[in-house]
ROGUKE-510185 format. One record per atom (N, C-alpha, C): x, y, z; atom name; residue in three letters. Coordinates in nm, 2 decimals, m for minus. Layout:
BEGIN
pt xx = X yy = Y zz = Z atom = CA rest = ALA
...
***
This chain:
BEGIN
pt xx = m2.95 yy = 5.20 zz = 10.14 atom = N rest = MET
pt xx = m3.05 yy = 5.29 zz = 10.20 atom = CA rest = MET
pt xx = m3.01 yy = 5.43 zz = 10.17 atom = C rest = MET
pt xx = m3.12 yy = 5.51 zz = 10.15 atom = N rest = PHE
pt xx = m3.09 yy = 5.65 zz = 10.12 atom = CA rest = PHE
pt xx = m3.19 yy = 5.74 zz = 10.20 atom = C rest = PHE
pt xx = m3.15 yy = 5.86 zz = 10.22 atom = N rest = VAL
pt xx = m3.24 yy = 5.96 zz = 10.29 atom = CA rest = VAL
pt xx = m3.26 yy = 6.07 zz = 10.20 atom = C rest = VAL
pt xx = m3.39 yy = 6.11 zz = 10.18 atom = N rest = ALA
pt xx = m3.42 yy = 6.22 zz = 10.08 atom = CA rest = ALA
pt xx = m3.55 yy = 6.28 zz = 10.13 atom = C rest = ALA
pt xx = m3.57 yy = 6.40 zz = 10.10 atom = N rest = PRO
pt xx = m3.47 yy = 6.50 zz = 10.04 atom = CA rest = PRO
pt xx = m3.39 yy = 6.56 zz = 10.15 atom = C rest = PRO
pt xx = m3.27 yy = 6.59 zz = 10.12 atom = N rest = LEU
pt xx = m3.18 yy = 6.66 zz = 10.21 atom = CA rest = LEU
pt xx = m3.18 yy = 6.81 zz = 10.17 atom = C rest = LEU
pt xx = m3.20 yy = 6.90 zz = 10.26 atom = N rest = GLN
pt xx = m3.21 yy = 7.04 zz = 10.22 atom = CA rest = GLN
pt xx = m3.11 yy = 7.11 zz = 10.31 atom = C rest = GLN
pt xx = m3.01 yy = 7.16 zz = 10.24 atom = N rest = GLY
pt xx = m2.91 yy = 7.25 zz = 10.31 atom = CA rest = GLY
pt xx = m2.79 yy = 7.17 zz = 10.38 atom = C rest = GLY
pt xx = m2.69 yy = 7.25 zz = 10.42 atom = N rest = ASP
pt xx = m2.57 yy = 7.19 zz = 10.47 atom = CA rest = ASP
pt xx = m2.60 yy = 7.12 zz = 10.60 atom = C rest = ASP
pt xx = m2.68 yy = 7.17 zz = 10.69 atom = N rest = ARG
pt xx = m2.71 yy = 7.11 zz = 10.82 atom = CA rest = ARG
pt xx = m2.76 yy = 6.97 zz = 10.80 atom = C rest = ARG
pt xx = m2.86 yy = 6.95 zz = 10.72 atom = N rest = GLU
pt xx = m2.91 yy = 6.81 zz = 10.70 atom = CA rest = GLU
pt xx = m2.81 yy = 6.72 zz = 10.63 atom = C rest = GLU
pt xx = m2.74 yy = 6.78 zz = 10.54 atom = N rest = THR
pt xx = m2.63 yy = 6.70 zz = 10.47 atom = CA rest = THR
pt xx = m2.53 yy = 6.65 zz = 10.57 atom = C rest = THR
pt xx = m2.48 yy = 6.74 zz = 10.66 atom = N rest = ARG
pt xx = m2.38 yy = 6.70 zz = 10.76 atom = CA rest = ARG
pt xx = m2.44 yy = 6.60 zz = 10.86 atom = C rest = ARG
pt xx = m2.57 yy = 6.61 zz = 10.90 atom = N rest = ALA
pt xx = m2.63 yy = 6.52 zz = 10.99 atom = CA rest = ALA
pt xx = m2.64 yy = 6.38 zz = 10.92 atom = C rest = ALA
pt xx = m2.67 yy = 6.37 zz = 10.79 atom = N rest = ALA
pt xx = m2.68 yy = 6.24 zz = 10.72 atom = CA rest = ALA
pt xx = m2.54 yy = 6.18 zz = 10.72 atom = C rest = ALA
pt xx = m2.44 yy = 6.26 zz = 10.69 atom = N rest = ALA
pt xx = m2.30 yy = 6.20 zz = 10.68 atom = CA rest = ALA
pt xx = m2.26 yy = 6.15 zz = 10.82 atom = C rest = ALA
pt xx = m2.29 yy = 6.23 zz = 10.93 atom = N rest = GLN
pt xx = m2.25 yy = 6.19 zz = 11.06 atom = CA rest = GLN
pt xx = m2.33 yy = 6.06 zz = 11.10 atom = C rest = GLN
pt xx = m2.45 yy = 6.04 zz = 11.05 atom = N rest = ALA
pt xx = m2.52 yy = 5.91 zz = 11.08 atom = CA rest = ALA
pt xx = m2.47 yy = 5.79 zz = 11.00 atom = C rest = ALA
pt xx = m2.37 yy = 5.82 zz = 10.91 atom = N rest = GLY
pt xx = m2.32 yy = 5.71 zz = 10.84 atom = CA rest = GLY
pt xx = m2.36 yy = 5.69 zz = 10.69 atom = C rest = GLY
pt xx = m2.44 yy = 5.78 zz = 10.64 atom = N rest = PHE
pt xx = m2.49 yy = 5.78 zz = 10.51 atom = CA rest = PHE
pt xx = m2.38 yy = 5.84 zz = 10.41 atom = C rest = PHE
pt xx = m2.37 yy = 5.78 zz = 10.30 atom = N rest = ASN
pt xx = m2.28 yy = 5.83 zz = 10.19 atom = CA rest = ASN
pt xx = m2.36 yy = 5.95 zz = 10.13 atom = C rest = ASN
pt xx = m2.30 yy = 6.06 zz = 10.12 atom = N rest = VAL
pt xx = m2.36 yy = 6.18 zz = 10.06 atom = CA rest = VAL
pt xx = m2.31 yy = 6.19 zz = 9.92 atom = C rest = VAL
pt xx = m2.41 yy = 6.20 zz = 9.82 atom = N rest = THR
pt xx = m2.37 yy = 6.22 zz = 9.68 atom = CA rest = THR
pt xx = m2.44 yy = 6.35 zz = 9.63 atom = C rest = THR
pt xx = m2.37 yy = 6.43 zz = 9.56 atom = N rest = PRO
pt xx = m2.43 yy = 6.56 zz = 9.51 atom = CA rest = PRO
pt xx = m2.52 yy = 6.53 zz = 9.39 atom = C rest = PRO
pt xx = m2.51 yy = 6.41 zz = 9.32 atom = N rest = SER
pt xx = m2.58 yy = 6.39 zz = 9.20 atom = CA rest = SER
pt xx = m2.71 yy = 6.32 zz = 9.21 atom = C rest = SER
pt xx = m2.73 yy = 6.24 zz = 9.32 atom = N rest = LEU
pt xx = m2.85 yy = 6.17 zz = 9.33 atom = CA rest = LEU
pt xx = m2.97 yy = 6.26 zz = 9.37 atom = C rest = LEU
pt xx = m3.08 yy = 6.24 zz = 9.30 atom = N rest = ARG
pt xx = m3.20 yy = 6.32 zz = 9.32 atom = CA rest = ARG
pt xx = m3.31 yy = 6.23 zz = 9.35 atom = C rest = ARG
pt xx = m3.41 yy = 6.28 zz = 9.42 atom = N rest = ALA
pt xx = m3.53 yy = 6.21 zz = 9.46 atom = CA rest = ALA
pt xx = m3.65 yy = 6.28 zz = 9.41 atom = C rest = ALA
pt xx = m3.75 yy = 6.20 zz = 9.37 atom = N rest = VAL
pt xx = m3.88 yy = 6.24 zz = 9.33 atom = CA rest = VAL
pt xx = m3.98 yy = 6.18 zz = 9.43 atom = C rest = VAL
pt xx = m4.07 yy = 6.27 zz = 9.48 atom = N rest = ARG
pt xx = m4.17 yy = 6.22 zz = 9.57 atom = CA rest = ARG
pt xx = m4.30 yy = 6.20 zz = 9.49 atom = C rest = ARG
pt xx = m4.36 yy = 6.08 zz = 9.51 atom = N rest = VAL
pt xx = m4.48 yy = 6.04 zz = 9.44 atom = CA rest = VAL
pt xx = m4.59 yy = 6.01 zz = 9.54 atom = C rest = VAL
pt xx = m4.71 yy = 6.06 zz = 9.53 atom = N rest = THR
pt xx = m4.82 yy = 6.03 zz = 9.62 atom = CA rest = THR
pt xx = m4.94 yy = 6.00 zz = 9.54 atom = C rest = THR
pt xx = m5.03 yy = 5.92 zz = 9.59 atom = N rest = GLY
pt xx = m5.16 yy = 5.89 zz = 9.52 atom = CA rest = GLY
pt xx = m5.24 yy = 5.79 zz = 9.60 atom = C rest = GLY
pt xx = m5.35 yy = 5.74 zz = 9.53 atom = N rest = LYS
pt xx = m5.43 yy = 5.64 zz = 9.59 atom = CA rest = LYS
pt xx = m5.36 yy = 5.50 zz = 9.59 atom = C rest = LYS
pt xx = m5.36 yy = 5.43 zz = 9.70 atom = N rest = ASP
pt xx = m5.30 yy = 5.30 zz = 9.70 atom = CA rest = ASP
pt xx = m5.39 yy = 5.20 zz = 9.63 atom = C rest = ASP
pt xx = m5.33 yy = 5.11 zz = 9.56 atom = N rest = ARG
pt xx = m5.39 yy = 4.99 zz = 9.50 atom = CA rest = ARG
pt xx = m5.29 yy = 4.89 zz = 9.47 atom = C rest = ARG
pt xx = m5.32 yy = 4.76 zz = 9.46 atom = N rest = PRO
pt xx = m5.22 yy = 4.66 zz = 9.43 atom = CA rest = PRO
pt xx = m5.15 yy = 4.69 zz = 9.30 atom = C rest = PRO
pt xx = m5.02 yy = 4.69 zz = 9.30 atom = N rest = GLY
pt xx = m4.94 yy = 4.70 zz = 9.18 atom = CA rest = GLY
pt xx = m4.91 yy = 4.85 zz = 9.14 atom = C rest = GLY
pt xx = m4.95 yy = 4.95 zz = 9.21 atom = N rest = VAL
pt xx = m4.93 yy = 5.08 zz = 9.17 atom = CA rest = VAL
pt xx = m4.78 yy = 5.12 zz = 9.16 atom = C rest = VAL
pt xx = m4.70 yy = 5.08 zz = 9.25 atom = N rest = ILE
pt xx = m4.55 yy = 5.11 zz = 9.24 atom = CA rest = ILE
pt xx = m4.49 yy = 5.04 zz = 9.13 atom = C rest = ILE
pt xx = m4.53 yy = 4.91 zz = 9.10 atom = N rest = ALA
pt xx = m4.48 yy = 4.83 zz = 8.99 atom = CA rest = ALA
pt xx = m4.51 yy = 4.90 zz = 8.86 atom = C rest = ALA
pt xx = m4.64 yy = 4.96 zz = 8.85 atom = N rest = GLU
pt xx = m4.68 yy = 5.03 zz = 8.72 atom = CA rest = GLU
pt xx = m4.60 yy = 5.15 zz = 8.70 atom = C rest = GLU
pt xx = m4.57 yy = 5.23 zz = 8.81 atom = N rest = LEU
pt xx = m4.50 yy = 5.35 zz = 8.80 atom = CA rest = LEU
pt xx = m4.35 yy = 5.33 zz = 8.76 atom = C rest = LEU
pt xx = m4.29 yy = 5.23 zz = 8.83 atom = N rest = THR
pt xx = m4.15 yy = 5.20 zz = 8.80 atom = CA rest = THR
pt xx = m4.14 yy = 5.14 zz = 8.66 atom = C rest = THR
pt xx = m4.24 yy = 5.07 zz = 8.61 atom = N rest = GLN
pt xx = m4.23 yy = 5.02 zz = 8.47 atom = CA rest = GLN
pt xx = m4.24 yy = 5.13 zz = 8.37 atom = C rest = GLN
pt xx = m4.32 yy = 5.23 zz = 8.40 atom = N rest = LYS
pt xx = m4.32 yy = 5.35 zz = 8.31 atom = CA rest = LYS
pt xx = m4.19 yy = 5.42 zz = 8.30 atom = C rest = LYS
pt xx = m4.12 yy = 5.43 zz = 8.42 atom = N rest = LEU
pt xx = m3.99 yy = 5.50 zz = 8.42 atom = CA rest = LEU
pt xx = m3.89 yy = 5.41 zz = 8.34 atom = C rest = LEU
pt xx = m3.90 yy = 5.28 zz = 8.36 atom = N rest = ALA
pt xx = m3.80 yy = 5.19 zz = 8.28 atom = CA rest = ALA
pt xx = m3.83 yy = 5.21 zz = 8.13 atom = C rest = ALA
pt xx = m3.95 yy = 5.21 zz = 8.09 atom = N rest = GLU
pt xx = m3.99 yy = 5.23 zz = 7.95 atom = CA rest = GLU
pt xx = m3.94 yy = 5.36 zz = 7.90 atom = C rest = GLU
pt xx = m3.93 yy = 5.46 zz = 7.99 atom = N rest = GLY
pt xx = m3.87 yy = 5.59 zz = 7.95 atom = CA rest = GLY
pt xx = m3.72 yy = 5.60 zz = 7.95 atom = C rest = GLY
pt xx = m3.66 yy = 5.48 zz = 7.98 atom = N rest = GLY
pt xx = m3.51 yy = 5.47 zz = 7.98 atom = CA rest = GLY
pt xx = m3.45 yy = 5.52 zz = 8.11 atom = C rest = GLY
pt xx = m3.52 yy = 5.53 zz = 8.21 atom = N rest = LEU
pt xx = m3.47 yy = 5.58 zz = 8.34 atom = CA rest = LEU
pt xx = m3.43 yy = 5.46 zz = 8.43 atom = C rest = LEU
pt xx = m3.32 yy = 5.48 zz = 8.50 atom = N rest = ASN
pt xx = m3.27 yy = 5.38 zz = 8.60 atom = CA rest = ASN
pt xx = m3.29 yy = 5.43 zz = 8.74 atom = C rest = ASN
pt xx = m3.36 yy = 5.36 zz = 8.82 atom = N rest = LEU
pt xx = m3.39 yy = 5.40 zz = 8.96 atom = CA rest = LEU
pt xx = m3.27 yy = 5.35 zz = 9.05 atom = C rest = LEU
pt xx = m3.22 yy = 5.43 zz = 9.13 atom = N rest = ARG
pt xx = m3.12 yy = 5.40 zz = 9.23 atom = CA rest = ARG
pt xx = m3.18 yy = 5.34 zz = 9.36 atom = C rest = ARG
pt xx = m3.30 yy = 5.37 zz = 9.38 atom = N rest = GLY
pt xx = m3.37 yy = 5.32 zz = 9.50 atom = CA rest = GLY
pt xx = m3.51 yy = 5.37 zz = 9.51 atom = C rest = GLY
pt xx = m3.59 yy = 5.30 zz = 9.58 atom = N rest = VAL
pt xx = m3.73 yy = 5.33 zz = 9.60 atom = CA rest = VAL
pt xx = m3.77 yy = 5.30 zz = 9.74 atom = C rest = VAL
pt xx = m3.83 yy = 5.39 zz = 9.81 atom = N rest = THR
pt xx = m3.89 yy = 5.36 zz = 9.94 atom = CA rest = THR
pt xx = m4.03 yy = 5.41 zz = 9.94 atom = C rest = THR
pt xx = m4.12 yy = 5.33 zz = 10.00 atom = N rest = ALA
pt xx = m4.27 yy = 5.37 zz = 9.99 atom = CA rest = ALA
pt xx = m4.34 yy = 5.33 zz = 10.12 atom = C rest = ALA
pt xx = m4.45 yy = 5.39 zz = 10.14 atom = N rest = THR
pt xx = m4.53 yy = 5.36 zz = 10.26 atom = CA rest = THR
pt xx = m4.68 yy = 5.38 zz = 10.22 atom = C rest = THR
pt xx = m4.77 yy = 5.32 zz = 10.30 atom = N rest = VAL
pt xx = m4.91 yy = 5.34 zz = 10.28 atom = CA rest = VAL
pt xx = m4.97 yy = 5.39 zz = 10.41 atom = C rest = VAL
pt xx = m5.05 yy = 5.50 zz = 10.40 atom = N rest = LEU
pt xx = m5.12 yy = 5.55 zz = 10.51 atom = CA rest = LEU
pt xx = m5.27 yy = 5.55 zz = 10.47 atom = C rest = LEU
pt xx = m5.34 yy = 5.46 zz = 10.53 atom = N rest = GLY
pt xx = m5.49 yy = 5.45 zz = 10.50 atom = CA rest = GLY
pt xx = m5.50 yy = 5.41 zz = 10.35 atom = C rest = GLY
pt xx = m5.56 yy = 5.49 zz = 10.27 atom = N rest = THR
pt xx = m5.58 yy = 5.46 zz = 10.13 atom = CA rest = THR
pt xx = m5.49 yy = 5.53 zz = 10.04 atom = C rest = THR
pt xx = m5.39 yy = 5.60 zz = 10.10 atom = N rest = GLU
pt xx = m5.29 yy = 5.68 zz = 10.02 atom = CA rest = GLU
pt xx = m5.15 yy = 5.61 zz = 10.03 atom = C rest = GLU
pt xx = m5.07 yy = 5.62 zz = 9.92 atom = N rest = PHE
pt xx = m4.93 yy = 5.58 zz = 9.92 atom = CA rest = PHE
pt xx = m4.85 yy = 5.70 zz = 9.90 atom = C rest = PHE
pt xx = m4.73 yy = 5.69 zz = 9.95 atom = N rest = GLY
pt xx = m4.62 yy = 5.79 zz = 9.93 atom = CA rest = GLY
pt xx = m4.49 yy = 5.72 zz = 9.90 atom = C rest = GLY
pt xx = m4.42 yy = 5.77 zz = 9.80 atom = N rest = ALA
pt xx = m4.29 yy = 5.70 zz = 9.77 atom = CA rest = ALA
pt xx = m4.19 yy = 5.80 zz = 9.73 atom = C rest = ALA
pt xx = m4.06 yy = 5.77 zz = 9.76 atom = N rest = TYR
pt xx = m3.95 yy = 5.85 zz = 9.71 atom = CA rest = TYR
pt xx = m3.87 yy = 5.76 zz = 9.61 atom = C rest = TYR
pt xx = m3.85 yy = 5.81 zz = 9.49 atom = N rest = MET
pt xx = m3.77 yy = 5.74 zz = 9.39 atom = CA rest = MET
pt xx = m3.64 yy = 5.81 zz = 9.36 atom = C rest = MET
pt xx = m3.53 yy = 5.75 zz = 9.39 atom = N rest = ALA
pt xx = m3.40 yy = 5.81 zz = 9.37 atom = CA rest = ALA
pt xx = m3.35 yy = 5.78 zz = 9.23 atom = C rest = ALA
pt xx = m3.30 yy = 5.89 zz = 9.16 atom = N rest = LEU
pt xx = m3.25 yy = 5.88 zz = 9.03 atom = CA rest = LEU
pt xx = m3.10 yy = 5.94 zz = 9.02 atom = C rest = LEU
pt xx = m3.03 yy = 5.92 zz = 8.91 atom = N rest = ASP
pt xx = m2.89 yy = 5.95 zz = 8.90 atom = CA rest = ASP
pt xx = m2.86 yy = 6.10 zz = 8.89 atom = C rest = ASP
pt xx = m2.96 yy = 6.18 zz = 8.84 atom = N rest = SER
pt xx = m2.92 yy = 6.32 zz = 8.81 atom = CA rest = SER
pt xx = m3.05 yy = 6.41 zz = 8.82 atom = C rest = SER
pt xx = m3.03 yy = 6.54 zz = 8.82 atom = N rest = LEU
pt xx = m3.14 yy = 6.63 zz = 8.81 atom = CA rest = LEU
pt xx = m3.22 yy = 6.62 zz = 8.68 atom = C rest = LEU
pt xx = m3.15 yy = 6.59 zz = 8.57 atom = N rest = SER
pt xx = m3.22 yy = 6.58 zz = 8.44 atom = CA rest = SER
pt xx = m3.30 yy = 6.45 zz = 8.44 atom = C rest = SER
pt xx = m3.25 yy = 6.34 zz = 8.50 atom = N rest = ASP
pt xx = m3.33 yy = 6.22 zz = 8.52 atom = CA rest = ASP
pt xx = m3.46 yy = 6.24 zz = 8.60 atom = C rest = ASP
pt xx = m3.44 yy = 6.32 zz = 8.71 atom = N rest = ALA
pt xx = m3.55 yy = 6.35 zz = 8.80 atom = CA rest = ALA
pt xx = m3.66 yy = 6.43 zz = 8.73 atom = C rest = ALA
pt xx = m3.61 yy = 6.53 zz = 8.65 atom = N rest = ASP
pt xx = m3.71 yy = 6.61 zz = 8.57 atom = CA rest = ASP
pt xx = m3.78 yy = 6.52 zz = 8.47 atom = C rest = ASP
pt xx = m3.71 yy = 6.43 zz = 8.40 atom = N rest = ARG
pt xx = m3.78 yy = 6.34 zz = 8.31 atom = CA rest = ARG
pt xx = m3.87 yy = 6.25 zz = 8.38 atom = C rest = ARG
pt xx = m3.84 yy = 6.20 zz = 8.50 atom = N rest = ALA
pt xx = m3.93 yy = 6.11 zz = 8.57 atom = CA rest = ALA
pt xx = m4.05 yy = 6.18 zz = 8.61 atom = C rest = ALA
pt xx = m4.04 yy = 6.31 zz = 8.65 atom = N rest = MET
pt xx = m4.16 yy = 6.39 zz = 8.68 atom = CA rest = MET
pt xx = m4.25 yy = 6.40 zz = 8.56 atom = C rest = MET
pt xx = m4.20 yy = 6.42 zz = 8.44 atom = N rest = GLU
pt xx = m4.28 yy = 6.43 zz = 8.32 atom = CA rest = GLU
pt xx = m4.35 yy = 6.30 zz = 8.29 atom = C rest = GLU
pt xx = m4.28 yy = 6.19 zz = 8.31 atom = N rest = ILE
pt xx = m4.34 yy = 6.06 zz = 8.28 atom = CA rest = ILE
pt xx = m4.45 yy = 6.03 zz = 8.38 atom = C rest = ILE
pt xx = m4.42 yy = 6.05 zz = 8.51 atom = N rest = LEU
pt xx = m4.52 yy = 6.02 zz = 8.62 atom = CA rest = LEU
pt xx = m4.64 yy = 6.11 zz = 8.61 atom = C rest = LEU
pt xx = m4.63 yy = 6.23 zz = 8.57 atom = N rest = GLN
pt xx = m4.74 yy = 6.32 zz = 8.56 atom = CA rest = GLN
pt xx = m4.84 yy = 6.27 zz = 8.45 atom = C rest = GLN
pt xx = m4.79 yy = 6.20 zz = 8.35 atom = N rest = LYS
pt xx = m4.88 yy = 6.14 zz = 8.25 atom = CA rest = LYS
pt xx = m4.94 yy = 6.01 zz = 8.29 atom = C rest = LYS
pt xx = m4.89 yy = 5.95 zz = 8.39 atom = N rest = ALA
pt xx = m4.93 yy = 5.81 zz = 8.43 atom = CA rest = ALA
pt xx = m5.06 yy = 5.82 zz = 8.50 atom = C rest = ALA
***
């Protein structure tokens, strides 16, 4: 399980105190859009085709919209993921 995004020392300390392992390299990308069957599968497939490895995904649906956080290994991977997802 992961918590993202953490902003600042206060949130990082709170996550560590709650038992989460804190890593400085893991980055998360937030994705939102219209919900439909298979949308997360399609997005993660595009990232895999782009050579990216996901460390975790958490998603939810509110009404007709979805929101997801996708965790990646580094800032450069997160930047590349955003490029790929913006074209999807």
